C-alpha positions, -999 to +999 in steps of 0.1 A: +186+275-751+155+287-733+133+265-714+097+277-711+065+263-696+030+266-708+011+288-683-023+289-700-051+283-675-065+255-697-033+235-691-024+244-656-033+232-621-034+248-587-021+223-561-034+222-525-012+204-500-026+173-484-015+188-450-041+216-457-068+190-463-061+171-431-053+200-408-072+230-419-101+220-442-123+201-417-130+231-394-129+258-422-160+277-433-169+272-470-164+309-478-129+309-462-120+279-483-131+298-515-108+327-505-079+304-498-081+283-530-086+314-552-057+331-533-034+301-541-044+304-577-035+341-579-003+335-560+008+309-584+004+332-613+018+362-595-013+383-600-024+414-581-059+418-566-077+440-541-103+431-514-129+446-537-117+424-566-119+393-545-154+403-533-167+406-569-149+375-583-159+352-555-194+367-551-188+375-514-193+408-496-162+427-486-167+420-449-168+382-456-136+384-476-118+403-448-131+379-422-117+350-443-083+365-447-082+373-409-091+337-401-065+323-425-039+345-410-050+334-375-044+297-383-011+304-400-021+298-436-010+332-448+005+365-437-014+397-444+001+432-446-010+465-461+009+458-494+006+420-499-006+386-489+019+358-486+007+323-485+025+300-460+043+269-471+023+246-450+046+216-455+076+235-443+056+249-414+047+214-403+082+200-406+096+229-386+069+224-359+078+187-356+115+194-357+113+220-329+092+197-307+116+168-311+146+191-305+131+203-273+131+168-258+160+156-237+178+124-246+162+107-215+127+117-227+134+106-262+148+071-252+116+054-240+117+017-232+111-007-262+080-021-246+064+013-241+074+024-277+059-008-291+026-003-272+023+033-282+031+027-318+006-002-319-022+020-305-013+050-327-014+027-358-048+014-346-061+049-342-048+059-376-064+029-393-097+031-374-104+068-375-083+083-403-083+056-430-046+052-426-038+088-437-035+106-403-016+139-406+017+144-388+003+168-362-019+141-348+012+120-339+026+150-320-008+156-303-012+120-292+024+118-279+018+150-259-015+137-245+002+105-234+027+124-214+003+150-201-026+129-190-007+096-182-033+075-200-027+038-207-026+029-243-061+013-242-075+045-227-061+066-255-078+044-281-111+046-261-108+084-259-107+086-297-136+061-300-157+081-275-151+114-293-157+098-327-191+085-315-202+118-301-190+151-316-161+141-339-123+143-340-115+180-336-083+182-316-097+208-292-127+186-284-106+155-278-083+175-255-113+188-236-126+153-231-091+141-221-089+169-195-123+159-181-112+123-178-079+133-162-098+154-136-118+122-127-085+104-123-090+081-153-058+064-163-065+027-168-091+007-187-107-003-154-111+035-146-128+039-180-152+010-174-162+025-141-166+059-157-189+045-184-211+029-158-216+063-141-219+080-175-247+057-186-265+064-153-260+101-159-275+098-194-306+080-180-310+108-155-307+134-182-334+117-202-357+115-172-352+152-163-361+162-199-392+140-197-403+152-163-399+189-173-415+182-207-386+199-225-387+196-263-349+200-265-316+186-252-301+202-221-277+231-226-241+228-216-248+249-185-278+228-175-258+197-180-232+209-156-258+212-129-270+176-136-234+163-135-229+180-102-260+164-087-250+130-099-212+129-099-204+152-070-234+148-047-240+112-057-278+117-058-300+092-076-329+103-098-354+096-070-339+124-050-336+148-080-372+141-088-382+154-054-366+188-064-383+187-098-417+183-080-410+216-063-412+233-096-449+224-100-469+256-104-439+278-111-437+294-145-406+284-165-385+273-134-347+275-140-321+249-133-305+274-109-337+272-088-336+234-088-299+235-080-305+257-049-330+231-035-307+202-041-276+220-028-294+229+003-301+192+010-265+183+003-252+211+026-275+199+054-260+164+051-291+147+037-281+117+016-312+095+017-347+101+002-363+094+035-342+120+054-351+146+028-388+139+031-386+143+069-366+175+065-391+189+040-420+178+061-406+198+091-400+228+069-436+227+056-450+224+091-428+253+103-440+275+074-477+266+082-472+275+118-456+308+109-484+316+085-511+307+111-494+329+136-492+358+112-529+354+103-539+354+139-520+386+146-537+402+116-571+392+129-564+404+164-554+438+151-584+441+127-610+432+153-594+447+184-620+467+203-616+498+225-615+491+263-639+513+285-643+517+322-676+513+342-683+551+343-684+552+305-711+526+303-731+542+332-731+576+314-741+559+282-771+542+299-783+575+314-781+593+281-802+566+265-830+569+292-833+607+292-865+620+275-859+636+241-867+673+241-898+684+222-886+709+195-921+726+195-920+732+233 
């Protein structure tokens, strides 16, 4: 007795794992997705194909197909050799990943207190329901547990972290980790620390908007410009009134850079100037010194330009005699 299946395309399906949809799809370029799905289709039927064939079938240029395969190999979705392309079993890969991580933990690390487990589970469930519609992929559980241990955040802070990232740029793991590292560097661990940070963050946003308005920029600040602003506000603790003094110095300058503004503000900070009044006095003295130096240079230039030769009395006597002598008559 032979058991056979119908493999006609009309009756068949190409399955894509849910783990692919949750882990790989969100950050994947559309052309890369085309190559992956079509590759899964060919793999299921055991078909052969070349880069050129894929290029023609998918209406992509050859370089784009190669770029897609390289990307998919980089994220672990397939293995590419000279002879073949093998698609990874993503479900097995994820299970092995979780198993290895758990196996690497010591019994002491694994046996957390009941209270701590309950709090974490409650927050993770809340994150799952609020931001993933209850279908958060397994790798997120691993990431969140790792971030708890690495950054020492309270449970409420972890939820606030996800809310903050969701409201701004989204829930890419790399972005969340970057924000978490920034919070950790500012010693944020409790909800009180977060509240304090948000107060400063709102002040920082107001200053950003004022700078854009004062400089008449028709765009948002770049990442590098924003780093300067954060340094002036967070590290130097300067208010906008002080920053505005530096912005005024850009008047008359063509396309002044933030590096130029930063040089002015950093000079004030290094001189120990913390109040607006002290900075005005400091700048007044510098202006007066520059004016005195300029006057002195102009005076020296005038003295050199109009300096006359010095002559003794004999010179003037001889000059007088020559002027009073009668002029000889050329006709005799």
